[in-house]
C-alpha positions as CSV (number, residue, x, y, z in Angstrom):
1,X,18.6,25.3,-22.7
2,X,15.3,24.8,-20.7
3,X,12.7,22.2,-21.8
4,X,9.1,23.3,-22.3
5,X,6.5,21.4,-20.1
6,X,4.2,19.5,-22.2
7,X,0.4,21.2,-21.4
8,X,-2.2,18.7,-20.8
9,X,-4.5,18.5,-23.9
10,X,-7.9,19.8,-23.7
11,X,-10.7,17.8,-25.6
12,X,-14.4,19.6,-25.6
13,X,-13.4,21.9,-22.8
14,X,-12.0,19.2,-20.5
15,X,-8.5,18.2,-19.5
16,X,-7.4,14.7,-20.2
17,X,-5.9,12.3,-17.9
18,X,-2.3,11.8,-17.9
19,X,-0.9,8.3,-18.3
20,X,0.7,6.0,-17.0
21,X,0.2,7.7,-13.9
22,X,-2.9,9.6,-13.4
23,X,-2.7,13.1,-11.9
24,X,-5.6,15.3,-13.2
25,X,-8.6,15.4,-10.5
26,X,-11.4,13.9,-11.8
27,X,-13.3,17.1,-11.5
28,X,-11.1,18.9,-14.0
29,X,-11.4,16.3,-16.2
30,X,-15.2,16.4,-16.9
31,X,-16.8,20.3,-17.7
32,X,-19.8,21.1,-15.5
33,X,-19.4,17.8,-13.2
34,X,-21.0,15.8,-16.3
35,X,-19.5,12.2,-15.4
36,X,-19.9,9.5,-17.6
37,X,-23.3,7.4,-17.0
38,X,-22.1,4.1,-17.8
39,X,-24.5,1.5,-19.2
40,X,-28.2,2.6,-18.5
41,X,-30.2,-0.6,-18.6
42,X,-34.2,-0.4,-18.8
43,X,-36.4,-2.7,-17.0
44,X,-39.0,-4.2,-18.9
45,X,-41.3,-5.5,-16.5
46,X,-44.9,-4.7,-15.9
47,X,-44.4,-3.4,-12.7
48,X,-41.8,-1.1,-14.1
49,X,-43.8,0.4,-16.5
50,X,-45.2,3.3,-14.5
51,X,-41.7,4.5,-13.7
52,X,-41.0,4.9,-17.5
53,X,-44.1,6.3,-18.6
54,X,-45.2,8.4,-15.6
55,X,-44.0,12.2,-16.1
56,X,-44.0,12.8,-12.4
57,X,-41.6,9.7,-11.4
58,X,-39.4,10.8,-14.5
59,X,-39.2,14.5,-12.7
60,X,-38.2,12.9,-9.2
61,X,-35.5,10.9,-11.2
62,X,-34.2,14.2,-12.6
63,X,-34.3,15.8,-9.0
64,X,-32.0,12.8,-7.8
65,X,-29.7,13.3,-10.7
66,X,-27.2,15.4,-8.1
67,X,-26.8,12.3,-6.0
68,X,-26.2,10.3,-9.1
69,X,-23.7,12.5,-10.4
70,X,-21.6,12.2,-7.1
71,X,-21.8,8.6,-7.3
72,X,-20.4,8.7,-10.9
73,X,-17.7,10.8,-9.8
74,X,-16.6,8.3,-7.3
75,X,-17.1,5.5,-9.7
76,X,-14.8,7.4,-12.1
77,X,-12.1,7.9,-9.5
78,X,-12.4,4.3,-8.7
79,X,-12.0,3.1,-12.4
80,X,-8.8,5.2,-13.0
81,X,-7.3,4.2,-9.6
82,X,-7.9,0.5,-10.7
83,X,-6.3,1.0,-13.9
84,X,-3.2,2.9,-12.4
85,X,-2.6,0.4,-9.8
86,X,-2.9,-2.7,-12.1
87,X,-0.2,-1.2,-14.3
88,X,2.1,-0.5,-11.6
89,X,2.6,-3.3,-9.2
90,X,4.8,-5.7,-9.8
91,X,6.1,-8.9,-7.8
92,X,8.7,-8.1,-5.1
93,X,6.8,-4.8,-4.1
94,X,5.9,-4.4,-0.3
95,X,2.2,-4.8,0.1
96,X,2.5,-1.7,2.7
97,X,3.9,0.6,-0.4
98,X,1.0,-0.8,-2.8
99,X,-1.7,0.3,-0.5
100,X,-0.2,3.6,0.5
101,X,0.3,4.5,-3.2
102,X,-3.4,3.5,-3.8
103,X,-4.8,5.7,-1.1
104,X,-2.6,8.7,-2.1
105,X,-4.0,8.3,-5.6
106,X,-7.8,8.1,-4.5
107,X,-7.0,11.2,-2.4
108,X,-5.6,13.0,-5.4
109,X,-7.6,12.1,-8.1
110,X,-11.2,12.7,-5.8
111,X,-9.5,16.0,-4.3
112,X,-10.3,14.8,-0.6
113,X,-11.8,17.3,1.7
114,X,-12.3,16.0,5.0
115,X,-15.9,14.3,5.1
116,X,-16.8,15.7,1.8
117,X,-14.7,13.7,-0.3
118,X,-12.1,11.0,0.2
119,X,-11.5,7.4,0.5
120,X,-14.6,5.5,2.2
121,X,-12.6,3.3,4.3
122,X,-8.9,1.9,4.8
123,X,-7.8,-0.2,2.0
124,X,-8.2,-3.9,2.2
125,X,-5.4,-6.0,0.8
126,X,-6.0,-9.7,0.8
127,X,-3.6,-12.4,-0.3
128,X,-4.0,-15.8,-1.2
129,X,-6.1,-17.3,1.2
130,X,-7.0,-14.3,3.4
131,X,-10.3,-13.7,1.9
132,X,-11.0,-10.2,3.1
133,X,-10.5,-7.6,5.6
134,X,-6.7,-7.6,6.1
135,X,-4.2,-5.0,5.4
136,X,-0.8,-4.4,6.1
137,X,0.0,-2.0,9.2
138,X,2.8,0.3,9.2
139,X,6.4,-1.4,9.4
140,X,4.8,-4.6,7.8
141,X,7.2,-6.2,5.5
142,X,5.0,-8.5,3.5
143,X,6.1,-8.7,0.0
144,X,4.0,-9.5,-3.0
145,X,5.2,-12.7,-4.7
146,X,5.1,-13.7,-8.6
147,X,2.4,-16.4,-7.7
148,X,0.3,-14.5,-5.0
149,X,-3.3,-13.9,-5.5
150,X,-4.0,-10.3,-4.3
151,X,-7.3,-8.8,-3.9
152,X,-7.7,-4.6,-3.2
153,X,-10.9,-3.6,-1.6
154,X,-10.9,0.0,-1.7
155,X,-13.9,2.7,-1.8
156,X,-14.5,6.3,-2.6
157,X,-17.0,8.7,-1.1
158,X,-18.5,12.1,-1.9
159,X,-20.6,14.2,0.6
């Protein structure tokens, strides 16, 4: 007897992400490319008053919405990949395997397309006293130990 595949649930016309491993590209999760805005903070200084009250300035801000939306898409991919990696890394794993997994997940969720979308730079993987800009090369056998402090530096880009 064949098992039926579970369909991804749709909520408000969008496909929900699968967990513990995210497999649904972010563009499929948000209809009409309306990505979450996050926290919007108003600046209540005198020098900013014209930006809030001036119709022309507000219209200019709305014209920039396409750029903001691309930033929000990249941020959503970054957020989901961070959550995935935090849940999956364990002591004893090779750092090269972790960084490769992270980069593949970024490319999958952002739907990598050459220079239009993908990872912004090679993933940095700094361990303990190495502050930044180190990453394991192919064949590197460095292992993540229980007491290690590790920082993964990765970025996403759209257009």
